[in-house]
N, C-alpha and C positions, 0 to 999 in steps of 0.2 A: 256837507253831503246830507241829502234828506233821508237815506236809509241809515238806519241804526247799525253800529258795529256790534259783532258778536264777540263774546269774551270767553277765552277757556276757563277762567275762574267761575263762570255761571254754570258749567256743565252740571247736569242732572242725569240720571237714567231716565229712559222713557218710562212713563208709568205703567205701559202695557206691554207684554211679550206678544209676538206674532208666531205662532206655531207653524201655520202652513198658510200658502198663499195659492189660491186658484184663480187663474185669469183665463178669460176668454176674448179673443181678439176677432170682430169681423171686419175685415179690411175693405175700406173704401177711401180713395185719396181725399175726398172733402168731407167725409162723415164716418170715420172708422169709429165702431162701437166697442167699448171695453168694459167688460163685466168682471168684477173683482169680488171673490169671497176670501175674507181674511178671518182666520181662527185665533181669537185673542183669549187672553187671561190677564189678570192683574199682576203687576211685576212686583215681586216681595221686596225687591230693593228700593221701591219708591212707594212706601205705604201711604195710606190716607185715602181720601175721596178725591179723585182726579177726574176731570174733564179728559175726553179723548180728542187731542188735536191732531188732524191729519194735514200734510202738506198738499197743496194743489194750485197749479197756475195754468191758465188758458184752457181750463176745462170746462165743458158745457154739462152740468150735473142733470141728470135724468131720474135718477132715483136713490134712495138710502134706505136700507131695511135692517134691522137687528132680529134674528130669529125669525124673519119673515113678516115682521111687525114694520109697518112704514114709519120713518122717523122724519120729522119736520126740521130740516137742517138748512140754514141758508149760508152758502159759501161767501168768504171774502175774496180780495185779489190774490191772497197768498194761501188760502187753505179752507178748511172745513171744520169747525167745532162742534162736537156733540157732547151735551151737558151730561155730566155725571149721573144726574137724575134719570136720563134715558137709558142708562147701561144696566144689564143684569149684574147680580152680585157674582155669579161665578163665570165660568168660560162662556164665550158667546162668539157668534158669527156675524160679522158685518158685511153687508153686500152693498155694492154700489155699481151704478151704470152711468157712464159718462160718454160724451161724444168729443172727437177731437178731429183735427183736419191736417193730415201729414203733409199733404201737398203744398200746404201755405206755410210751413215751417222752414223758413230760411234760416234760422238761427242754428240748425243743424243739432238740436239738444232735445231728447225726448224720442219720439217717432216721427221721422220725417220720410220724404222721398228723394232718392237720388236717380234721376234718369230712368223713372218707372219702377225703380227697386225700393221696397220698404225697408228702413233700417233704423237702429236705434244708437244714440249715445246718451248713457244715463249718469256717467261720472262728471261733475261730483252731484249735482242736484237736478238730473234731467228727468227722473222717474215721475216726479212730481208733475210733469207735463203729460204723463201717460194716465195717470189714475190718482185718486186720493189714497195717500198712503204716509207712514211716517218715514219721511225720506231721510235717513240718517245712517251712518255706517254701523251704529252698535245695536241696530235692530236687525237680527239675522233670522231668516225662515226659510222653510223649503218651499220650493215653486213647483207648480204644475201649471202647464200652459196648453191651452187649445187655440189654434190659429185657423180661422175660415177665411178662405178667399180663393180667386180664380187664377192664381199664379201657381206654376208647377212645383216650385221648391219654397218650402215653409220650415224656417229654422227657428230653435230657440235653445236655452241652456240646457245642459244636462244630456240624458239618454233618450232615444227615441221610443215612445210608448206605441205609435200606431199611426197609420196614415191611410187616407183614400182620396177620392177625387174631391178636392176643394177642402181638405182639411188635414191636420196633422197635429198630433198630441206630443208632448214633451214633458219629462220629469227630471228634476234635478234634486238627487238625494241629499246633497250637502247644503246645510243652511248658509245662506249668503245674505248680505245686505241688498238693497234695492239697487245700488249704484252699479252692480255686477248684473243686472238683468240685461238679457239682449232678445231681440227679434230681428229676422231677415226674411223678406219673401220677395221673389223675383223669378225672371228667366235666367237661371244660373246653370253652369256646367261644372262638375266636380273633377278635379284633378286628385285622384285617390291612391293611397298607399296604405300601409299598416306597419305595426312595430309591436314585437313582443317585449313586454317589460321584464324586469329582472325576476319577478315572481312567476312569469310564464303566462300572463294575461295578453290576450290579443287586442289591440287598440286600432280601431279603423280612424284613418287620418284623411282629411279632405281639404282642399282649398277651392273654395266656390268663387267662380269668375263669370263674367259676361262672355256670351258667345264671341269668339274671335281673340280672347285672351288666354285661352287654354294653354297655348305654347309657352307661356311666361311664368309658369308655376314651379318648374323643377328646381330652381334655386331655393325658392322659399320652402318648399317640402324638404329638401336636403338639410336646410338649416333647422327646421323643425325635428328632425329626427336626430341630428346631432345634439340640439338642446336637450331633448329627453333622455339621451344616453349620458350626457355630461351631467345632468342633473342628479342621475342615480349614481353615477360613480364619485362624484365630488361631494355632494350634500346628502345622498342617500334618500333622494325623494323619487318617489314612483308616482305616475300619473294614476288618477283614481276614478276615470269614467270609462265608458266603453268606446267612445267616439271623441275626437278632437277636431273640430271645425273652424276654419278660417274662411272669412269673406272679405274680398276685395271690393272697396267701395270708392266711387270717385270724389264724391263730396264729403269731407270729414274734417273736423277742425283740428284733430290731432294727428299723430303718426299712426296710433293703433290703441286698441283697448282690450285690456285682459278679461272680459265677460267669462265666466265659468264654462268651459267647454264649448264656447262659441266667440272667439276672438275676431273683433271686426277691425280691419286694416285699411287705413289709406292705400289706394292702389299703388301709388309711387313707393310704398314701403314693403311691397311684397312681390310685384310684377317685374321680372328682369328676363331679359335676353341680352348677349353681348351686343348685339346691334343697337339696342334701346337704352341700356344703363351703362354707367361707368363703374370702374373699379371701385371708386369710393361709395358709390351706391349699392353695388353688390355685398360690400362689407357692412354698410349701414343696415341693409334688409337682414343680413345674417345676425347683426347684433339686436335689432328690434324683434325680430321673431323669437329670439331667445329671451329677451327682455319680457314680452308678454307671456311666454310660455313658462318662466320662472315664477312669475306672479301667481301661478295656480297654488304654490304653497305661501310665498311672501308676499301676501295681498288678498288672497282668496280664502285659502283654509285658515290664515290667520290674517285678520283684517285690523284695520285701525278703528279705535273705539269712537273717535271723533275726527273732524277733519283738521284739526290742529296738529295731529299726529300722522299727517300725510307722509312725512319723511321716514316714519317707520316702514312703511311698505316700499316707497319709491327709492329712497336712498339706498337700502338694502338690495333691492332688485337692480338698480344700476350698478352697484358694486359687483353683484353676481354676473350681469352681463359682461362687465369689463373683464372680470376674471376669465369668463368663457372666451371672449375674443382674443385675450392674451395667450390663453391655452393654444388657440387655433392659429394665430397670426403673428405670435411674438410679442413677448411682453414689454421689450424695449421700446419698439415703435408705437405700440398701442399706448404705453404711459405717456409718451411724448405728445400723442395726438388728444388724449384726454386732457393734459394740461393745458394745451393749446385752447382747447374748448372752454375750460374752467376759467382760465385768465380773460378769455375774451368775452364771456356771459357773465360768469358769476362774479369775478373779481370787480367788475365795473358796477355790477348790481349792489355788492357790497360797500362801494365807495361812493354811491350816490343816494338820491332822496328815496330809493325803492329798497334800501337796505332793511333786512328784517331777519330775525333769528330762522334757524333751520326748523325750529318749532316755534311758530308765531304765537303770540298771546292774544290776538284780535284779528278780525277782518270784516270787512264789509261785503265782500263777493270772493267766495273761496276760488272761483275759477282764476282769480288774479294771483293766487298763491301756488300754481303749477310753475315754478319758477327753478331757475339754476341753483338757486340756493337750497331749495328742497331737494332736488334731484342730485346735482353734482357735487354740492358740498355735504349733502347727506351721505353720499357714497364716500367721500374723501374721509369723513368722521369714521365710518366703519373701517376703512383701510387703516387708520390710525389705531384704533381698537384692535385689529388683527396683529399690528406691529408690536403692540404694547403687550398683549397676552400670548403671542406666539401661535404657531399653526395648531398644536395640539389644544392650546386654550380655546381658540377661536371654533374648533371643531366641537370640543365639549359643550361650548356655550350654544352654539347652533342646534345641536342635539337636544339639549335641555330646553331651548326656545320651541322647537317643533314638539316635543313631548307635552311640555306644559301648558301651552297656549293654542294647539290645534282646535279649531272651532270657536275661537274667541275674538273678541274685538279689543286688541291690547293698547299699551301706551308706552311711550318712550322710557317711563320709569320701569314698566315690566322687562323691556329689552335691556336695560342697564342691569336690572336685578338678576337676569340670568346669567350675566358675564360675571357678577360679583360672587353670585353662588357657585358658579363652575370652576372659578379661577382663584377666589378668595381676595381679589383685588378692589381696593375701595376705588370707586369711580366718581365720588361725590365732586371733586374738583374737575375731572374730564367732563361731567355734564355740562358744564359751562359752553362747550362748543354747541350743544343743542339750544341753549336758551339766550345766548348773547349773539347779537349780530356783528358783523364787521370782519375784516380780514386782519389778523394780527402782523404786525412787522417785527421780524428778528433781526436785530443788529449784531454783527460778528466783529470781534477785535482780536487779533493775534499778538502773542508774545513768545519770543524766542531767546532762552537764556541758556548759552552755551557753557558746559562745565567739563571736567575730567572724564566724567562717564559718558559723555556725548552731548547731553542737553536736554532741556525740558521745554516742551512746546504747550502753551496754554491758550486754549479757546474760550473766550469770555462772551457769552451770548446774554442778549438783553431783549426782553420782549416788551412790545408796546400794543396795547389794544385801542385803538382809536374810537373816540364817540360815534355813535350812529343815532338816526332818529329814534328819540324816547329813551335812549340808553346811553347817557353821557359819561358813566363811569363803570368800569369792568375790572374784574379780578384777574390775576395771572391765571392762564390756561395750562394744561398738560400738552407739551408739544414735543412730539418725537423728532428729534434731529438727526438724521442718519449721515454719519461722518466717515471719511476715509483719508488716509494720509499717503502722499506719493513722495518718493525720494527725487531730489534733483535730475535723476537719470530716468525718471518715469517709472521706476519700479514701486510697486505697493507696499508700504512698510506697516500700514494698519488697513485691514480689510473694513468693510462695512460695519460700523458700529452705532447702535442707537444711543444718543443721549438724551435723556429726559429732562428737558427744561420746564420745571415746575414753578419757579420764582420769578420776580421781576428780572432779576439778574443772577447768573450762576457762571462759575469758571470750570473749567474740566483741565485737568493736567495730563500729559503724556510724555512720560519719562524713557532716559535711556536712548534717545535717538541720536544716531551718528551725525546727522546734518539737519538743518532747518528743512521741514518738510513743506510740501505745498498741500494745503488742505482742501479737500473736495468736500464741501458742505451742502446738506439737504439732498443727498443722493436719493435718487428715484423720486424726488419731490415728495419726501416722506410726511410732510404737513403742509395743508393749504394756506401758506403764509407768504408774505413779501419779503424776500430776504435781501438785506442791505449789508453786503460784504464787500468792502472796498478793497479791490486789488488791482494791480496795474494791467495795462493791456497786454503787456508780455506773459503775465501770468495767466490770463484767460486764454492767450493764445497756446501756452503750455498745456493747460487742460483740455483744450480743444485737440491737441495733438495725442495727449498721453493718458487722460482719465480713463480708468478702468470701469467707471460706472457710466452705461450708455447714455442715461438721462443727462447727467451732468456734462458729459463730453458735448452732447448737443447744446445743453444749456449755455456753456462757456462760449461757443460761437454766437448764439442767440444773444446773450447778454453784451458780447463784443459788439455785435451789428447794431444794436440798440444804441450803445454808447457812441459808435461812430456816427449813426444816423442823427442823434442829438446834436452832436457837435457841428455836423454839416448844416442842420437848420438853425441853430442859435449863432455860429460863427461863419458859416459858409465854407468850412474847411473841406479840404478833398478827401476822397474815399481812403480809408487807412490800409497801408500796405499789408501789415500783419493779419489783418481780418481777411483780405483777399488771398493773400499766399495760404493761410490757414484752412480756408473753406474750399480752395482749389486742390489742395493736397487731400483733403478728406473725400472730396467728390470723386476723385479718380484713384482711390485706394480700393482695390479690388477684394481685399480681405473683408471689407465692411458689407452688411446688408443693404442692396441698393433701395430698398424703401428708407432707410435710415439716412442714406446719402441724399436722397430726394428731400427730405425734411430739413436737411443742413443748408440745402440751396434755397430754401424758401425763406424770403425776406420777412421781416416783422412786419405786420399789418400797420396801415396808416392809423388806425384806431388805437392800437397797441401803443404806438410811438407818441400820440396825443396824450395817453395816459402816463406814460413815462416823463414826458416834458412837464405836465401838470404836477406830478409828483415832486418833481425837482424844483417847483417854484416858477417854472416859465409858462406863459400864456400860449397854448399851442395854435400855431398859424397853420390851418388846413392845406392852403395852396403851397406853403413853403416845405411843408411834410411831403406833399405829393411830389413836388419837384425833386427834393433830395432822395426820396426813395426810386424815382426813376434813374437819377444819376448813379445811384448805388447799383441798380440793376445793370445798367450800362457798363459800369466798370467791372462788375463780375463777368459779364459776357466777355469783355475784351480781355480779362485775365485768363480766362479758359480758352478763349480764342479757338484755334483749329482743334482742340482737344475735344469739343463739343460734338462734332460729327462723329469723331471715332468712338466717343463713349456712347452716343446714340447707337451707333452700329452694333457695338459689342453687347447693348442691352436689348438687341432684337429677340422677341419671343417667337418661336416656331412652333407649328403644330397646332392641333385644335385650340379654341380659345378655353382658358382656364381662368376663373376668378379667385384661385386659391392665392395665398400670400406672397409665394415665390414669383409666379409670373406678373401679379399684380404689382410687385415691388420694381420690378424690371421695367414696366411700362412707365411707373412713375418717375424714375430716374431718367428714362429716355424723353419723356414729355417736358421734364423740368429743364433739361438741356436744349430742347427744341425751343422753348420759350426764350431762352437765353440767345440761341442762335439767330432766332428771328429779328432781335435787335441789330444783329451785324450784317444780315444778308437781304434786309428789306423783304422778307417773307418768302423768299425763293424756296427754303426747304418746307416751311410750313405749308405753302400751296401744294408741294408734292405730296406732303404727309395726308394732307387733307383729302386730296383725290385718291390715295392709295390705302386709306384705312379700311379695315375690315370690321372694326368694333368702335363702340360709341366713346370709349376712353380716348383712343387715339384721334378721333373724328373732333370731339370737342375741344381736345387740347389744342389742335391746330387751329381750329375756329378762333379760340380765344387769343391765341398768340398772334393771329392776324387783326383781330379787332385791337389789341393793344397797341399795335404800331398804325392804326387807322387804315388799314388795309383790307377790312373783312367784309366790304359790302358783296363782292361777288360769291364769297363763300356763304355769307347769310342766306343769299337768294337761293343758293343751291340746297342748302340745308332745309329751308322752308319748303322748296318744292318737293324735297323727297319725303318730309315728314309732317306735312301740313294736316294730315288726317289722324295723327297720333297725339293725343292730348298731353301725355305725360312728356314725351319728347319736345313737343314744342314749349312746354313750361320752360325747358332749359334754353331754348331759343329766346323767348322774352327775357329771361333772367340776365344771360350773359350780355345782352346790349345795354341793360340798365348798370349792372355792375362795372362794366368798362366804358362806359360813355365818358368822352371828355367832359371834366367837371362843368364847364361853361354850358355844356348842352344837356346836363342830366334831365332838367325839366321838361325841355322840349322833347327829348327821347320819350320820356313817360308819357306826355300827352299824346305823342304820335302813336305809340303802341296801345294806350287805352281807348283810341278812337277806332280800333280795329273790330271788326264784327266778332272775331273770335277771342276778344277779351271778355271774360264774363265774372264780374265781381262777387257773384253768388258761389263760385267754385274757389274754396280756400287755396287750393294749390295754385290756381292761376292767379289770384290777388296777391299771395305771398311771392310768387314768381316776380311780379313788377315791383310792388311796394316793400316787400321785405328786402329787396335787392337795393332800394333807394338809399336807405343808411348805410349799406355795405360799400357804396361808392362814397367815401368819406370825404373827399375834396368837393364832390359834386353836392352832396347833401348839405354841407357846411360852406357852399359858396356864398359870398358876401352879399349877393342880392336877396337871399333868403327865399328864392322862389321854390326851392324844393321842400322847405319848412311848409310853405302855404299850401302847396300841392298835395303833400301828405296829409296835412290836418283836414283839407277839404274832403280828401277820399276816406278817411277815417270817420269823419261825421256822417258821410254818406252811407258807409257800411254799417255804422253803430245802429242804425234803426233796422237793419236786417239780420246782421250777426255780431251782436256786441261782444261775444267771447274774442272772435279774432281781432275785431278793432282795438279791444283793450290790450291785448297781448302785443299788437304791433305798435302801439303808442310808446313803449319803451325804447324806440328810436330816439326819443327825446331826453331820455334820462340822464344824459351826461352833460346837460346844457351849461351847467355852472363853470365847466372847465375851460369854457372859451372867453374870448374879448367880450367887452360891454355891448358892443353893437350887434353881435350875434345872439348874447343873452337876451337882449331886448326884443330880438325878432323872435326867438323860440318862445320866451315868456308870453309875447303877444298872441301866439297860436295856441299854447297851453290855456290861457286865459279865455281864448274865443271858444275853444271847445268847452270848457268848464261852465261857461256861461249859456250855452246853447239849450234852449228848452227841450224837455223830453229825452236829455242825455240819458243812457243807460246806467244802471248802477255799475256796471263794470267799468265803463270809461270814466264815469264820474269819479270813482274812487282812484283810479290811476292818474287823471289828471291833478286831482287834490293832492295826492301824495308827491307828484313831481313838482308842483308848485310850493309845496311845504306849507 
């Protein structure tokens, strides 16, 4: 790669401190002027005579002055250097004026335009596309901003200072790094509310949207208020400004951004009505609003010293939003959903060429490290810490963290130190979770020795930490393994107990037992590991029926389903009766949460099964996996038979729509039954459900059920006719056709959709709706003709010149290429090599293709 890697070991403090930043924006689509006044002084942590290096890209420099004296400085492609000889000895004021073109910024990084609205995205290194500045997270300063323009709403970070016709001024009293800067200007309408903090302060709350979207803000506002109350109650954190603003933006590379006091959200992550969003989307909005709000303390008030510490803010904040959602929606179902996401994204990342530590030690393009490993695995590490030190120890450590590091840019070492200081626990060995890549494998062996006293049961645990790129050898980790023991009649003889696995192999004895117990291992998924616990199908069926831990009860059914599916693929075996009977009993058990039962009916994904087969030494055949999974679904539908209609009827939700957990769970189970029922009745029930649906959850579920059996044409046409003017709803229409296209027709389906006038590659939501769905259609993406590989590579190259960040992130569709047969490997390698050799390839996509090629 042409670009030089950045290494953690080379970190040095910036030689100058920025005390205050004063920015003036004169907004014009093609020629916005940005005037910056930086109040600087030498950093005592970096003594000596130092040049002043400012980051800057795609800027037209108009002037540079220090103390009113013009400085002759020539920028290069990546920034501007002012020689130490031109700098005063004491504090000084640096002034620059630059010109930028927001209307031509299709990368959606820095200051850009979205349908006439000005908005910013500065994380990780977008501020350098706005003005010359030390664009790094350890440079924290107070910002005062003046915005001049002909738009009625002019917003920035902090508290409003004043406004008049064509101008507004904002002041943020809390020091922040440049990546948290935000500006929005446009024709916007506010959905407003307020909240009183626990200390009695009144905080104004606004969700700013385009005219016509104001009726879609109520759920986002309720989610914000719940988040603010929860953070006060659970973490003792109170909001610290007079106003909290959220802005909904159509064109946005991420889900949302936590800019101090001015969160910018992708429209699909905040706008919702029952008619336009599904229950899953309501839950996601609730979670994302909470996540961005929680960043106010874990990310903003305490930020990361450098981008290698990204997990410090993201892993912690993901863990906090998971806690929040669990408190609101039930911890059992939330834990299952989180583990499904972890395995689908992070485990596959850890097992391939893109594996990297939670805290990496180098990168070429930091945007490529906004990964499942940093976010989801980072959250899992904090969950393990909490299990090891207990509720009280966790609370003491977090209180110390906020007290000790408020207003600072911290490191993982700082984070671990507060736990050690608050609890007295040595975390030296535990820290390997942060610094070593890969998913540990834990093997479990059982031994039962009966005696006159009843018997001794021994669990022997062995950990294996496989090699990953750049890290061939790893030491033993601290792995908290939650275990329970059940009697043969299903009673619990040992409640959940944490076994600390700290060596390569350890044995744990349980004495005085009356009969050989059934072990329930890794309860609650107490550590992000692959568990190898060989047990019989009968034992898995027993756990599915009797385990008192909800996660492991679900896991028993999931593991049994994967074993059955694998046998079907490899040998052509029939669907296992014990699995069918066990899942059918669970689905009709009225004592269980409907949301839990819906998850139990969900079959393992085709990608999950491919990973399972590859781990067992088989070369996955995507077509055979697809066929076996369809056979399994048909068999489950037949096993439940007439009960499906009755169960759907029993799950009917009456009264006004509610997105809360109870009604959402009932709809989830009803629609899981509808999908199975459609396999039996040719779509009769789904057509009726589609016509009668009063909310998007039920409407979309019926549509997908019909598409899945090849009977969706009429419903797709009706859906388009109703929603063709709604950009967010139409994203779903695009997506479901790609995900559920027959494998041989995937490439043709994509070509047809991208030829439409309403396909806009510059809108990340629309591009992801099509091309993010391509790899989700596992059998279609991996069709033996390689057409989908070529099509995706073509479009990634086309997008790379306009939005390299999104192109690079979506290239991860190819990351599992080594698990397949030689023919498919050759086809994917050819596409990766073609992308890598393309002249002018972005730094983002170049790094990703190089890492995947190895």
